[in-house]
N, C-alpha and C positions, 0 to 999 in steps of 0.2 A: 622594284626594286626591294630587297626583304631586310630587315632588322637581323643582324647576327647576334644573339643571345647566348651567354656563356651558362655551362652547368650549373643549376641550384637546384636541393632536393624538390619542389614543387614541378618540377618539368621532367623529373625519370621515369615516370608513366610513358609519357610523351615517347623519349624512346624508346623505351619497351615495346609499345603497340605500333610506331610506327617501324620498327624494324619487323616486328610478328606478323605484321602485314604483307608484308614483301616474302618476307623467309617461307609463307605456308602459300603463297600463293605459285611463287618458282619452285620451293626445293621442300624442306624439310626444316625444323626446329632441331638442330645437331646438340651435342649437351656441350656444347663449348659458347655456342650462342646462348642456352640458360644461365651459363652462368654469369657472361658480360651485362645480361639483360637485366635480370632478376638484381645484382646487386651491382649496378655501374660504377655506384660512389667506390665501393671495396676495390673493384675488379678493375677499374680504370683510373678513376680521379683520383683514388690514395694509392694509385702506383707510380703515380706522374704520369700521368693521359689527362686529357683534355675532349669534354665533349662539349660541341656548339651546337645549335637549334637556331634554325630560318623561322621567321614571322612576318607575317603580315597583320599589321596590327596587333590583334592581341594571339592571333590564330598560331598556333604550332603549324609549319607545312614541312621541317624538313627537319633534319640532322644528320650527324657526324659526330665517329670517335678519331682521335688522335691515340694509338695506343703505343706505349712507351715499350721500346725492343732493348734500348741502353740510350747515353747520353746524346746521342747523333743521329740514331735513327727511329724513328716510329711509323706503325701500321696505321694505314688511314681506313676507316673499316666501318662499318655499322652506318652508312648511308643509304639513308631514306627520303624517299618526297612523300609527300601524300598522294595517292591516285588523282584525287582531283583537283590538284596546282602542277602534276606533271606536263609537260611540255610549255611550260612559263620560265624555262633555265634558272630553275631554282636551286637544280643539282652543278650546274656551272658556276652561278655565284654560290653555293656551299663550299664547291674547290677552290676556287680563287680564295675564300677565306684559309683554309687549311692551308695553302701554299704559303700563302701571307702569314700567319702565325709561326708555322714551321721556319721559316725567313727568318724573322724577327728574334725568335726564339735558338739560330742556328744548328738547326737540325741542315744533317747534310743530306741524307735521304729518305724519302718517303717510299713505305713498300703497299703492295696491296693486294688480296685474292681476290677472285670472282671467278664467273663461268662465261662463256662463249655465247652461252643464249641470253645475256643481258649485254645485247650487239649495242643498245644507244646508250649504256655507261663507257663500254670499252671504248667506243668514241671520242667521247667524252675525253677520258681519261691519255688515249692516244693524242688528242687534239691540243692540251695540254703540254704532253713531252714525256707522258710514261711510254716507256717501252717492256714489253712482252720479257723476260726473262725464264731462264729454266724454273721449272717446279720442282722441290725439292722433293724426296720421294714420300716424304710424312708429312702432310698439310694441316696445317691447325684445322681445316674445317674438309669436310672428308666431299663438299660440293666443287670444290674449287679444281677446275682445271686451266687457270693461267695466273701467274704471277706477273705482275709488273713493280716498276721503279722510277722512281725520280730522282737525281741527283739536283740539290738545291744552291750545290755552292754556296 
């Protein structure tokens, strides 16, 4: 079981580093990634979004962001788990927290962008109830070949 910790300035580098690690491993770091990761407070928090971290004791092992699209729609993004802690259901716990947080805050829909080669993540999203929807012509990320959404009612 992990402890979920909300964003604070001291943890910003963990958000950046965990995300850069998986982006560089599987894809490339795109301009939108750089913008969100280098100044996450300005680009996510100050715009009405959220960042949470998963911690085991004092060690940050994962993170995710809820990026505000509108009052009732958020993008689940920048979810990352430290490779040393993968396979321990940390991503599942982070996702569960994201959904609970959104429900408490009357968010109606969560969207996400991903890529089909991230099959473990796609499996978790589908298991939770996300469904694949058509990808718009101009996505926020070049690497995206899948868009999913979850209605929270």
